[in-house]
matplotlib code that plots the C-alpha trace (Angstrom):
import matplotlib.pyplot as plt

x = [15.3, 15.4, 12.8, 14.1, 12.3, 9.5, 10.3, 8.0, 7.2, 6.8, 4.4, 1.4, 3.4, 6.4, 4.1, 2.4, 5.8, 6.9, 3.7, 4.4, 8.0, 6.7, 4.1, 7.0, 9.2, 6.6, 4.0, 5.9, 3.7, 6.5, 5.6, 7.8, 8.8, 6.4, 3.4, 4.5, 4.8, 1.4, -0.3, 1.7, 0.8, -3.0, -4.9, -7.4, -6.3, -8.6, -7.4, -9.6, -8.9, -5.1, -5.4, -7.2, -4.8, -1.8, -3.1, -4.0, -0.6, 1.0, -0.8, -3.7, -6.5, -9.4, -8.2, -11.6, -11.1, -8.0, -9.8, -6.9, -4.5, -7.1, -7.6, -3.8, -3.2, -6.1, -5.0, -1.5, -2.9, -5.0, -2.0, 0.0, -2.7, -5.2, -8.0, -9.3, -9.1, -6.3, -6.0, -2.9]
y = [4.7, 1.3, -1.3, -4.7, -7.5, -9.3, -12.9, -15.7, -16.8, -13.3, -12.8, -10.5, -7.9, -8.1, -7.9, -4.7, -3.2, -4.0, -2.3, 0.8, 0.9, 0.8, 3.5, 5.7, 5.0, 5.1, 7.6, 9.7, 8.5, 8.0, 7.3, 7.3, 3.9, 3.9, 4.6, 1.9, -0.6, 0.3, -0.2, -3.5, -5.1, -4.6, -7.9, -7.2, -5.1, -4.1, -2.5, 0.6, 1.1, 0.8, 3.3, 5.9, 5.2, 5.7, 9.0, 10.2, 9.3, 11.1, 14.3, 14.4, 16.4, 14.8, 11.3, 10.4, 13.0, 11.3, 8.8, 8.4, 7.5, 5.3, 3.3, 2.9, 1.7, -0.7, -2.1, -2.7, -4.3, -6.8, -7.6, -8.6, -10.3, -11.5, -10.2, -6.9, -8.2, -10.0, -11.2, -12.1]
z = [-4.2, -5.9, -4.9, -3.8, -5.7, -3.8, -2.7, -3.8, -0.3, 1.1, 4.0, 3.8, 5.8, 3.5, 0.5, 1.8, 2.6, -1.0, -2.3, -0.1, -1.4, -5.0, -4.3, -3.1, -6.0, -8.7, -7.5, -4.9, -2.1, 0.5, 4.1, 7.2, 8.5, 11.5, 9.2, 6.7, 9.6, 11.0, 7.6, 6.9, 10.2, 10.2, 10.7, 7.8, 4.9, 2.1, -1.2, -0.8, 2.9, 2.3, -0.5, 1.7, 4.6, 2.3, 1.0, 4.5, 5.9, 2.9, 4.1, 1.6, 3.3, 1.4, 0.3, -1.1, -3.8, -5.1, -7.3, -9.7, -6.9, -5.2, -8.5, -9.0, -5.4, -5.5, -8.9, -7.5, -4.4, -6.4, -8.7, -5.6, -3.6, -6.2, -4.0, -2.6, 1.1, 2.9, 6.4, 8.4]

ax = plt.figure().add_subplot(projection="3d")
ax.plot(x, y, z, "-o")
ax.set_aspect("equal")
plt.show()
C-alpha cells in the first residue's frame, strides 16, 4: 500500500490518519478503518496513548511490553505534530 503525501494544511484528524497509514506501510501495524477513525477523531491525543491504542487495536496482548514500537510511534507523532499532546 502506498501512502498518500500529507497536505500542508491537513487537520489533526487527517494527520493522525496519515500517521496510521505510515505505521501500516512501514511497521505492519495495520488497523481496520473503524479503529483508525476512532483513534483519529479523539478530542485529545497523546503520543504515548496513541501508541498503546494502536498496539492494542492491532491485537497485541500486552502493549506496554512493546517499548520499541511505542518509541517508534511516539517519535513519528512528535515529528508530525511537534508536541506529545494535540487537541482538536
